[in-house]
N, C-alpha and C positions, 0 to 999 in steps of 0.2 A: 316606664323605660325600654328602652333599647333592649334589640337581640345583644349588641358587643356588651352593653352593660350589664345585663343578666349574665352574660359567661365569666367576666371579672369578676361580678358579683360574686357568682358559685366559686370558681377557681380557687378565691381569697379564701373562703369560707372551708372549702378543701382542705386549703394548706396550714391555715392556723390549726384545723382539727387536726392534721398531721403532727405538726410541732406542739403540739398541748398533749398529744399522746406519748410524743417522746419524752417531752420535760417532765410528764407523769410520770413514765417507768423508769428515766432516770433518780426522780424524788422514792420511790418505793426503793430503788437499789439503795439507796443513800440511808435511809432509814432501817433499812432491814441491817444493812454494815452498822448502822450504830445502836441495837441491841444486839449484834452478836457478831463483834468485829474481825475474828478471827473464823469464825463457822465453827466453833467447835460441837454444835447441837447437829451438825451433818451424819458425825460421825462417832464412835466411841471414843473417847478421851483415855479411858482406862486402862494402863493393858490388855490388851485383848488375847483369849487363849488361840496357838496357834495349831490346829488342826494339824498330825503328823502325817506325812504324806510323799511321794516319792515326786509327782509335778514339783519344776520347776517357778518358781512362784516369781510373777510378774507386774508391779503394783504401777499404775497408770496415775498422774501426780502434776496438778497442777490446776488451771483453770476450766470453765467452761470448755474450753479445747481439746480439756484432759475428760471432765467427766465425760464427754458428749460420744466420747472415744467407743464404739465396737469393736469389740475386742475377738479377733478371729478365734473359728471353731477347733481347738486344737486340745486332745485329750494330755500331749504331753507337758502342759501348759494350765497352772493357775491362775486366773488372773482377776486382779481385785483393783478396781475401780476406788482415785481419791481426789478426784477433780472438784472443784467446788466452782461456783457460776459470779464470775463478774469478781472473780478475785485477785490484786494484784500481785508481785512479784514477795513484795513484803512479810503480805501475809501467812502465802503458801511457805517460807520462811519461818513464818513463827508458829507454825502449826504441823510444823514437819514431824517434830518427835509424838505429838501427840499421835497423829494420823496415819505411822509409816514406820515408826522404829518399832513397836513390838510386833508388825507383820512380819519380820525379819526374810525381808523380801533378796531373790535372789538379783533382779534386777529392778531398776526403775526408772521408768520411761516419764522422761520431764516437759512436758507443755506449758511456756506459761509467758506473762512479759508482754503480751497488747494490751491491756487494761491499764498498762503504768504508760506505755506509748501513747494511746488513743487521746491521754489529759492534755496532752502539747496542744493542743488547739484548744482547750482552755488557759495554761498557764507556759505561752509561747516563752516568755523571759527565762522559761527554767529548765525551757529544753535541752540544755549539757546535762545539768544536774540527774532530769528524770533519765535521764538515757544511762549515767554513770551510773546511775543505782539499780536501774533493772541488771547491767551487767553485774554488778555485784553482789546483789543477787541470788541469780544465776550461777554465779561462782560457787554461792555457799550452799544452796540445793545441791552442787553436784559434789560438791566436799562432806556433807552433809550424810549424803547417801551411800560416798566410797565408805565413809567411817562405817556404816554397816555391814560392809563388805559385799558390798552390792556393785554387782557392773551398773552404768549408765547409758540409758540411752538419750542423750538431750535432741528432741527436733529443736531445728528453726522457725524463729516463729512464722505462723503461715501467714502468705499472703492476706492482705485484705482484699476484700472483692470492690464491686461497682458500689461506689454511694449513693445510698436515695435520698431524692431531696430534703424529705425530714430532718437528715441527719446534716444535712450539709453547714448547716448554722453549727457544730460541734465537730467537725473534721480539718482535719489541715494537709496537706502535700506533704508536709512537715514529720508526718505521720508514718510514711510509706517509703522517706527517708531516715526516719531512725530504726525503724526495722531491718531495715538491709545495713546500720551499721552495726545492731546489737546483734545478728546472726553474722556478721562478718569476726564480732568478739568471741559466739560460740563456737565457728569455726575453729579456734586457738584450742578450744579446752579440748581439743580428741587427745588419749594418748592409751594405754595399752587397755584399763580397764574404763573408758570414755567414750564412746560412740555418738559420733554426728550423724543425724538425722537430716539431711538436706530435703525440706518438703518444698521450696519452691523448684525444680524441676518437674516435680509431678501435678502440682496443683493450679501453676499460674503460667498465661498467655506470656507473648513475647512482651508486653507492656509493663509484667509483672504483677498484672491483677488478676484474681484467683478466676479462673473456668468456672464460667455459668453452671458446668453441667457437675460441676463438687458441690454448690455453695446451695446454703439454706438463704442465707444473709451475708452484709457485708462482713461479716465476721465470723460465719461459723460455718461447717463441711455438712453438707446432706450424707445420706450410707453409704453412697460412691463415691466421694472423698474420701472415706474411711477406710472403703476395700481399695483403695489406691493405694493409702498409708499403709495398709496391711501389706501389700504385695512387696515389698519393700520390707517391712516391720519383722516379719517372720525368719526370712532369711539370715538377716540379721542375726536376732535368736537364736537359729542352727547354728553360727558360726562361732558363737562362744564357746571356747575352748571347755571341756571338762574339765579342766587343774583349774577353770577361773570360777566355773559354776559352784566348785566346792568348797 
């Protein structure tokens, strides 16, 4: 067998291994969801005792991007995380009361939506319905947070990074366009008690791609990425008027 043939064979084996690994990951995620569709097992679902504190309680809520958010080290705030990896917006809506309501937060920081929109590559004919449903669920999360008396900091959906070769069969350029459409909708939700934190100017390059220094992979931020977000988050928290905090 020639050297070229060996190289092609080796490349084919390697590519098939990557594709198999990606497919296995999705299969595991699917079956985990079937066992616990809303992720109730991740956090207590009964009424949780809330420790009396003078600190300002902030809850991060959403998908893996919320779950991985490293809270800033500030003594005047109490940060609680209620993110769950791989969740779509409808899953977060359905578990909101179980995982957030009893915490009685003063602020809810929401990051969700990319797990809805990445399915557009698999269901291109349902693109518009997926976008609309994502927008509706984000609005429901905002309203549910406000009904608790909390101020909402709703982040735009983080930009996606460079898509690796093993992910490309499950990806589409329409995903990036859908992210922009949902982010434009999120911007319309801003009011006195809803603050929109636009993540694109901080994380994306001139092409709208997540900058490599902030990424773990095509979807997730590293510690530097969250540190960058916290540079904006902390002043936003500090800017909330005392009358609203109470």
